[in-house]
C-alpha positions as CSV (number, residue, x, y, z in Angstrom):
1,M,-3.6,-59.7,-99.2
2,R,-1.7,-56.7,-101.8
3,R,1.3,-55.9,-100.2
4,V,3.3,-53.3,-101.0
5,N,6.2,-51.9,-99.0
6,I,6.7,-48.1,-99.5
7,G,9.9,-46.5,-99.1
8,L,10.3,-42.6,-97.1
9,V,13.4,-40.6,-97.9
10,Q,12.6,-37.7,-95.0
11,M,16.2,-35.3,-95.7
12,S,17.4,-31.8,-95.5
13,C,19.7,-29.6,-97.9
14,S,22.0,-28.3,-98.6
15,A,23.1,-25.3,-101.6
16,D,24.6,-28.2,-103.7
17,V,22.6,-29.7,-106.1
18,A,24.7,-33.1,-106.5
19,E,24.9,-33.5,-103.4
20,N,21.9,-33.8,-101.8
21,T,21.0,-35.8,-105.2
22,Q,23.5,-38.2,-104.8
23,K,21.6,-38.4,-100.3
24,A,18.5,-39.1,-102.5
25,T,19.7,-42.0,-104.3
26,K,21.4,-42.8,-101.3
27,G,18.6,-42.5,-99.5
28,I,16.1,-44.9,-102.4
29,R,19.0,-47.9,-102.7
30,E,18.8,-47.4,-98.7
31,A,15.0,-48.9,-99.4
32,A,15.3,-50.7,-101.3
33,E,17.7,-52.8,-99.5
34,K,14.8,-52.9,-96.9
35,G,12.6,-54.4,-99.2
36,A,11.2,-51.4,-101.0
37,N,9.0,-51.0,-103.9
38,I,7.9,-47.1,-104.1
39,V,9.7,-44.8,-102.9
40,C,9.0,-41.3,-102.0
41,L,11.4,-38.3,-102.2
42,Q,10.9,-34.7,-100.2
43,E,9.3,-32.1,-102.2
44,L,11.9,-29.6,-104.6
45,F,15.0,-32.0,-102.8
46,T,17.5,-31.4,-105.6
47,S,18.0,-27.8,-103.4
48,L,17.4,-26.2,-101.0
49,Y,13.7,-24.7,-100.1
50,F,14.4,-21.4,-102.6
51,C,10.5,-19.8,-102.3
52,D,11.8,-18.3,-98.9
53,V,12.9,-15.4,-101.6
54,E,12.1,-13.8,-104.0
55,D,15.6,-14.2,-106.0
56,H,15.9,-14.7,-109.7
57,A,18.8,-16.3,-110.0
58,N,16.6,-19.1,-108.5
59,F,15.1,-20.0,-111.4
60,N,19.1,-21.3,-112.5
61,L,17.9,-24.4,-110.5
62,A,15.5,-25.1,-112.9
63,E,15.6,-28.4,-115.3
64,A,13.8,-29.8,-118.1
65,I,11.1,-32.6,-117.6
66,P,12.1,-35.4,-118.7
67,G,16.4,-34.5,-118.3
68,P,19.4,-34.2,-116.4
69,T,17.9,-35.8,-113.2
70,T,14.9,-38.5,-114.5
71,D,17.8,-39.4,-115.9
72,L,19.8,-40.2,-113.5
73,L,16.8,-41.7,-111.2
74,S,15.1,-43.2,-114.4
75,S,18.5,-46.0,-114.0
76,V,18.3,-46.3,-110.5
77,A,14.9,-47.6,-110.4
78,K,15.6,-49.7,-112.7
79,E,19.0,-51.2,-111.1
80,C,16.8,-51.1,-107.6
81,N,13.4,-52.5,-109.4
82,V,11.6,-50.0,-107.2
83,V,9.3,-47.0,-108.5
84,I,10.6,-43.3,-107.5
85,I,8.4,-40.6,-107.1
86,A,10.5,-36.9,-107.4
87,S,9.7,-32.8,-107.0
88,L,11.4,-31.4,-108.6
89,F,11.6,-27.2,-110.8
90,E,10.9,-27.8,-113.5
91,K,11.9,-25.4,-116.7
92,R,8.8,-25.9,-119.2
93,A,9.8,-22.9,-122.3
94,A,11.6,-19.3,-121.5
95,G,9.8,-17.7,-118.6
96,L,7.5,-20.4,-117.3
97,Y,8.8,-22.7,-114.4
98,H,6.1,-25.0,-112.5
99,N,6.2,-27.1,-109.1
100,T,6.2,-30.9,-111.3
101,T,6.8,-34.3,-109.7
102,A,7.8,-37.1,-112.5
103,V,7.3,-40.8,-112.0
104,L,9.6,-43.5,-112.9
105,D,8.6,-47.2,-112.3
106,S,10.0,-50.1,-111.6
107,D,11.9,-50.3,-115.0
108,G,13.4,-47.4,-115.0
109,K,10.5,-46.1,-117.5
110,Y,9.2,-43.0,-117.6
111,L,5.8,-42.6,-116.5
112,G,4.8,-38.9,-117.5
113,K,4.6,-35.7,-114.3
114,Y,2.6,-34.3,-112.2
115,R,2.4,-30.0,-112.2
116,K,1.5,-28.5,-108.4
117,M,-2.2,-27.2,-108.6
118,H,-2.4,-24.7,-105.9
119,I,0.3,-22.6,-105.9
120,P,1.3,-20.4,-102.1
121,D,2.2,-16.9,-101.3
122,D,3.0,-16.4,-97.9
123,P,5.7,-15.0,-95.6
124,G,8.7,-17.8,-96.8
125,Y,6.2,-19.4,-98.9
126,Y,6.4,-17.0,-103.0
127,E,5.7,-20.0,-104.5
128,K,3.8,-17.6,-107.0
129,F,7.2,-15.4,-108.0
130,Y,7.8,-18.9,-109.4
131,F,5.9,-21.4,-110.2
132,T,2.7,-21.7,-112.9
133,P,-0.2,-23.9,-111.8
134,G,-0.6,-27.5,-114.1
135,D,-2.9,-26.8,-116.4
136,A,-6.8,-28.3,-115.5
137,S,-7.6,-27.8,-118.5
138,A,-4.1,-30.1,-120.6
139,D,-5.3,-33.5,-122.0
140,D,-2.4,-35.1,-120.2
141,L,-1.8,-33.5,-117.3
142,G,-4.4,-31.6,-114.8
143,Y,-4.8,-34.3,-111.9
144,K,-2.8,-37.5,-113.1
145,I,-2.5,-41.3,-111.7
146,F,0.5,-43.4,-113.3
147,E,-0.3,-46.7,-113.9
148,T,3.1,-48.6,-112.3
149,K,4.3,-52.4,-111.8
150,Y,3.3,-52.1,-108.0
151,G,0.4,-50.4,-108.4
152,K,-1.8,-47.1,-109.0
153,L,-0.2,-44.2,-107.4
154,G,-2.3,-40.1,-107.3
155,V,0.5,-38.2,-106.8
156,L,-0.6,-34.1,-105.3
157,I,2.0,-31.9,-103.8
158,C,2.9,-29.9,-100.4
159,W,-0.2,-27.4,-100.9
160,D,-2.4,-29.3,-102.5
161,Q,-2.6,-31.1,-99.7
162,W,-4.6,-28.9,-98.2
163,Y,-7.5,-28.4,-100.4
164,P,-10.4,-32.2,-100.7
165,E,-11.0,-31.6,-103.9
166,A,-7.9,-32.9,-105.3
167,A,-7.2,-35.5,-103.9
168,R,-11.3,-36.7,-103.9
169,I,-10.4,-35.7,-107.9
170,T,-6.8,-38.3,-107.6
171,A,-9.4,-40.9,-106.2
172,L,-11.7,-41.2,-107.9
173,M,-9.4,-41.2,-111.3
174,G,-8.7,-44.6,-109.5
175,A,-5.3,-44.5,-107.5
176,E,-4.6,-46.5,-104.9
177,I,-2.0,-44.3,-103.0
178,L,-2.0,-41.2,-102.8
179,F,1.0,-39.0,-102.1
180,Y,1.8,-35.9,-100.8
181,P,6.3,-34.9,-101.6
182,T,6.5,-31.5,-99.5
183,A,8.5,-28.8,-97.4
184,I,7.1,-27.7,-94.7
185,G,7.9,-26.0,-92.1
186,W,8.2,-23.5,-88.6
187,D,8.3,-19.8,-88.6
188,T,12.6,-19.8,-86.3
189,N,11.1,-16.2,-85.5
190,E,7.5,-18.0,-83.8
191,T,7.7,-18.1,-80.2
192,D,4.6,-20.0,-79.5
193,E,4.8,-23.0,-78.7
194,T,1.0,-23.8,-78.8
195,M,0.8,-22.6,-82.5
196,N,3.7,-24.6,-83.5
197,K,2.0,-27.3,-82.4
198,E,-1.2,-26.3,-83.8
199,Q,0.1,-26.0,-87.5
200,Y,1.4,-29.0,-88.0
201,N,-1.3,-31.1,-86.4
202,A,-3.3,-29.4,-89.1
203,W,-0.8,-30.2,-91.7
204,Q,-0.9,-33.7,-90.4
205,T,-5.1,-33.7,-90.2
206,I,-5.7,-33.0,-92.9
207,Q,-4.0,-35.7,-95.1
208,R,-5.5,-37.9,-92.7
209,S,-8.7,-36.7,-93.3
210,H,-8.6,-37.1,-96.8
211,A,-7.2,-41.4,-96.1
212,V,-10.9,-41.3,-94.3
213,A,-13.4,-39.5,-97.5
214,N,-11.3,-41.6,-99.9
215,G,-10.7,-45.2,-98.6
216,L,-6.8,-45.2,-99.2
217,H,-4.0,-45.0,-98.8
218,V,-1.6,-41.3,-97.8
219,V,2.0,-40.7,-97.7
220,S,3.4,-37.5,-96.9
221,V,7.2,-36.8,-97.6
222,N,8.4,-33.9,-95.6
223,R,11.9,-32.5,-95.2
224,V,14.1,-31.7,-92.1
225,G,16.6,-29.1,-91.0
226,R,17.0,-24.8,-91.0
227,E,16.9,-23.1,-93.7
228,A,17.4,-19.9,-93.2
229,D,14.4,-18.6,-91.6
230,Q,12.4,-21.6,-91.7
231,Q,12.8,-24.8,-89.4
232,F,11.4,-27.7,-91.7
233,W,9.3,-30.8,-88.9
234,G,9.6,-33.8,-90.4
235,G,7.0,-35.7,-89.3
236,S,6.0,-38.0,-92.6
237,F,3.8,-40.5,-92.4
238,V,2.3,-43.4,-94.0
239,A,-1.7,-44.1,-92.8
240,N,-4.2,-46.4,-93.7
241,P,-7.8,-46.3,-95.5
242,F,-9.3,-45.2,-91.5
243,G,-6.2,-42.6,-91.5
244,S,-4.6,-44.6,-88.9
245,L,-1.2,-43.3,-88.5
246,L,1.2,-46.9,-89.9
247,Y,4.4,-44.6,-89.5
248,L,5.6,-41.4,-88.3
249,A,8.6,-39.7,-88.6
250,S,10.4,-37.5,-86.2
251,H,10.9,-33.8,-86.4
252,D,14.6,-33.4,-86.1
253,S,16.1,-35.5,-88.3
254,E,17.1,-37.6,-91.8
255,E,15.3,-40.7,-92.1
256,T,14.9,-44.0,-94.8
257,H,11.5,-46.0,-93.3
258,V,10.0,-49.0,-95.6
259,Q,6.2,-49.7,-94.2
260,E,4.3,-52.2,-95.8
261,I,0.5,-51.6,-96.7
262,D,-1.9,-54.0,-98.2
263,L,-4.3,-52.2,-100.7
264,D,-6.8,-54.7,-100.2
265,L,-7.9,-52.3,-97.3
266,T,-9.2,-49.8,-99.6
267,E,-12.3,-52.4,-100.5
268,K,-12.4,-53.3,-97.0
269,Y,-12.6,-49.9,-95.6
270,R,-15.5,-48.2,-98.7
271,T,-17.2,-51.6,-98.7
272,T,-17.9,-51.1,-94.6
273,W,-17.9,-47.5,-94.4
274,P,-19.2,-46.7,-98.6
275,F,-18.5,-42.8,-98.9
276,L,-18.6,-43.5,-102.3
277,R,-21.7,-45.1,-102.6
278,D,-23.3,-42.0,-100.2
279,R,-22.2,-39.2,-102.8
280,R,-24.5,-37.1,-103.6
281,V,-23.3,-35.9,-107.2
282,D,-26.2,-34.4,-108.1
283,S,-26.8,-31.2,-105.3
284,Y,-22.3,-30.8,-105.5
285,G,-22.2,-28.1,-108.7
286,P,-22.4,-25.1,-106.2
287,I,-18.7,-26.2,-105.2
288,L,-17.8,-25.1,-108.9
289,K,-18.0,-21.3,-107.8
290,R,-15.7,-19.5,-106.2
291,F,-18.0,-18.4,-102.9
292,I,-21.5,-18.7,-102.9
293,D,-23.1,-15.6,-101.7
């Protein structure tokens, strides 16, 4: 069996970038002490979730990738012998910014980055004001996998998680585990508890369905805590290749958890439920259309 230990760091954030970064690195070290081989941090962990407002001052939070935070995490990865998946606000050029996740191998080597492809624009999530989508046609970006010491990792980011096309493409590229750094929560002005429950259940269900459809483990790491009018709902989880929950975090607490998974289960589930074998790739052309009138 190919056993890998996955570390999830679910945390709250403040306006202090240094404090958040220190908390995240403390979580990485704690996960490593518990035996983690791969540690995933939540979306935009160095700051508050600033996309709740359209404010030009927030562009000052962005940085180059690779840059100071990846340099720091590279040293932590090497020190702890862990792979680190780190979501950051990237400044690519003047006026050009991305929501980007960097991956550091266990020897500290920077393996590359994935730029978020699907960018939301909803009340409290004004990401189109800040982020340019990833370049689908770029030779070195678009959907990606990262070959690490502990396996081939696929990384998507938050809003990407609602799109089965993104999960499928990443799986077809050879991902053995699919990671979703995330920042999502409830609007504190919404008092309908049934609606809140439905929203969370839909979020979890769609990602578990990606595990089933593609026969691989899915890891989703969300933040917690109240930020302005958002109550981030936590609920980070690990699902096996048939969508069963191996771990589920609370809605309101900071947690650092390590979950053992068996990568050989992908072979088991894909041969027992051969969805990839039975795909009719010759019939899927219409999916490239925006809508079929």
